[in-house]
C-alpha positions in Angstrom: 0.0 0.0 0.0 1.3 3.4 -0.9 0.4 6.7 0.9 0.3 10.0 -0.9 0.3 13.2 1.2 -1.9 15.6 -0.7 -1.8 18.4 1.8 0.1 21.6 1.5 2.4 22.7 4.3 0.4 25.1 6.5 2.8 28.0 7.0 4.1 28.1 3.4 0.7 27.6 1.6 -1.0 30.5 -0.1 -3.6 32.5 1.8 -7.0 33.5 0.4 -7.1 37.3 0.2 -8.4 38.7 3.5 -7.8 35.5 5.5 -5.4 35.4 8.4 -1.9 34.3 7.8 -1.0 31.2 9.9 1.6 31.8 12.6 3.3 30.0 15.5 4.7 31.3 18.8 6.9 29.2 21.0 5.6 29.5 24.6 7.8 26.9 26.2 11.2 26.0 24.7 14.0 23.5 25.1 16.3 25.9 23.2 16.5 28.6 25.9 19.8 29.0 27.8 17.8 27.7 30.8 15.5 25.3 28.9 11.9 24.7 29.9 10.8 21.2 30.7 9.0 20.8 27.3 8.1 22.6 24.2 4.7 24.2 23.7 3.5 26.4 20.9 0.6 28.7 20.3 -0.9 28.3 16.8 -2.8 31.1 15.1 -4.7 29.9 12.0 -7.8 30.6 10.0 -10.4 27.9 9.7 -9.7 27.9 5.9 -5.9 27.9 6.0 -3.7 25.6 3.9 -5.4 22.4 2.7 -8.8 22.6 4.3 -12.3 21.4 4.4 -15.4 23.6 4.0 -18.5 22.6 6.1 -22.0 23.8 5.4 -21.7 26.4 8.2 -19.2 28.2 5.9 -22.2 29.6 3.8 -25.2 28.6 5.9 -25.9 30.2 9.3 -27.5 27.1 10.7 -25.4 24.6 8.6 -23.5 21.7 10.1 -20.2 22.7 11.6 -17.0 20.5 11.2 -17.7 18.6 14.4 -21.0 17.3 13.1 -20.0 16.4 9.6 -20.6 12.8 8.5 -17.0 11.6 8.2 -18.1 9.0 5.7 -18.2 11.9 3.2 -14.5 12.7 3.5 -13.2 9.1 4.1 -13.5 6.4 1.5 -13.0 5.4 -2.1 -12.4 8.3 -4.4 -11.4 9.1 -7.9 -8.7 11.6 -9.1 -9.3 13.2 -12.5 -7.5 15.8 -14.6 -9.3 19.2 -15.0 -8.5 21.6 -17.8 -9.8 25.1 -17.1 -13.6 25.3 -16.9 -15.2 21.9 -16.5 -18.6 21.3 -18.1 -21.6 19.7 -16.3 -21.3 16.8 -18.9 -17.7 16.2 -17.8 -18.8 16.1 -14.2 -21.5 13.6 -15.0 -19.0 11.5 -16.9 -16.6 11.5 -14.0 -19.4 10.3 -11.7 -21.3 7.9 -13.9 -19.6 4.9 -12.4 -21.0 5.7 -8.9 -18.0 7.7 -7.7 -18.9 9.6 -4.5 -15.6 11.4 -3.8 -14.0 13.3 -6.6 -10.6 15.2 -6.6 -9.7 17.3 -9.6 -6.1 18.0 -10.6 -5.2 21.4 -12.0 -4.9 24.7 -10.2 -6.8 26.5 -12.9 -9.8 24.3 -12.7 -13.1 26.2 -12.4 -16.3 24.6 -11.0 -19.4 26.5 -12.1 -22.8 26.5 -10.4 -24.1 24.2 -13.2 -21.2 21.7 -12.5 -22.1 21.9 -8.8 -25.7 21.1 -9.6 -24.6 18.1 -11.8 -22.4 16.8 -8.9 -25.3 17.1 -6.5 -27.7 15.3 -8.9 -25.1 12.4 -9.1 -25.0 12.1 -5.3 -21.5 13.3 -4.7 -20.2 13.3 -1.1 -16.9 15.2 -1.4 -15.3 17.4 -4.1 -11.7 18.4 -3.9 -9.7 20.9 -5.9 -6.1 22.2 -6.0 -7.0 25.8 -6.0 -7.8 28.0 -3.0 -11.4 28.2 -4.1 -13.7 25.6 -5.6 -15.6 28.3 -7.6 -14.5 31.3 -9.7 -14.5 34.8 -8.1 -17.6 35.6 -10.1 -19.8 32.8 -8.7 -17.9 31.3 -5.7 -20.9 32.0 -3.3 -23.4 30.2 -5.6 -21.0 27.2 -6.1 -20.4 26.8 -2.4 -24.1 27.1 -1.6 -25.1 24.5 -4.2 -22.6 22.0 -2.8 -22.7 22.7 0.9 -26.5 23.0 0.8 -26.6 19.3 -0.3 -24.0 18.3 2.4 -21.2 17.9 -0.2 -17.9 18.4 1.7 -15.5 20.7 -0.2 -11.7 20.2 0.0 -9.6 23.1 -1.2 -5.9 23.8 -1.7 -5.0 20.1 -2.3 -1.6 19.2 -3.7 -2.2 16.4 -6.3 1.1 17.0 -8.2 2.5 13.6 -7.3 -0.7 11.7 -7.9 -1.7 10.0 -11.2 -5.4 10.0 -12.2 -7.2 6.9 -11.0 -8.9 5.3 -8.0 -7.7 5.7 -4.4 -8.9 5.7 -0.8 -9.2 9.2 0.7 -8.8 10.2 4.3 -9.3 14.0 5.0 -11.0 14.5 8.4 -11.5 17.9 9.9 -10.6 18.8 13.5 -13.4 18.0 16.0 -14.1 21.6 16.9 -17.6 22.7 17.7 -18.9 25.7 15.8 -16.2 25.9 13.1 -17.2 26.6 9.5 -14.0 24.9 8.1 -10.9 23.1 9.3 -7.4 22.5 8.1 -6.9 18.8 7.2 -4.0 16.4 6.6 -5.4 14.8 3.5 -3.9 11.5 2.3 -4.6 9.1 -0.5 -4.0 5.4 -0.2 -3.2 3.3 -3.3 -3.5 -0.4 -3.4 -5.8 -0.7 -0.5 -8.2 -3.7 -0.7 
């Protein structure tokens, strides 16, 4: 079995315009001239920093937060496909016609339209992942998120699929168990050759 880490490193990953920049402060240190007994850090991070998951609460006031998500949606068999710019609803239906429930799309420039989101929802998709920082284009990102999250489709953003070939894998991309959060950084992995 081979494991692919498809997460971006938190502190060096791009930050969506207006989001907080992740930072770390060492509170206890073993490197001091008179070292502390242990190391302890304070982490400051936005709920959508680095490779992360969007929960329905991101766009719906009373939507599920990350602690109440059905983890089955972001853990299980998935398919990785190549995207080229704007994807059509027909392409989405083609990707999902074999019953795929978790779809990851390679290509940073991939754009998911509202129509594509609707097609994915019609096909019963559980999870949609992209390499870009946003699943939609700046013009219709709100509508795309609402279509997917309103149907409980988990969104993974800022994936790194550069070392992964197109094909079938097992995905594990769980959020932190944090009550009230609209999104969560994840350590997303793909397993190849799992039976």
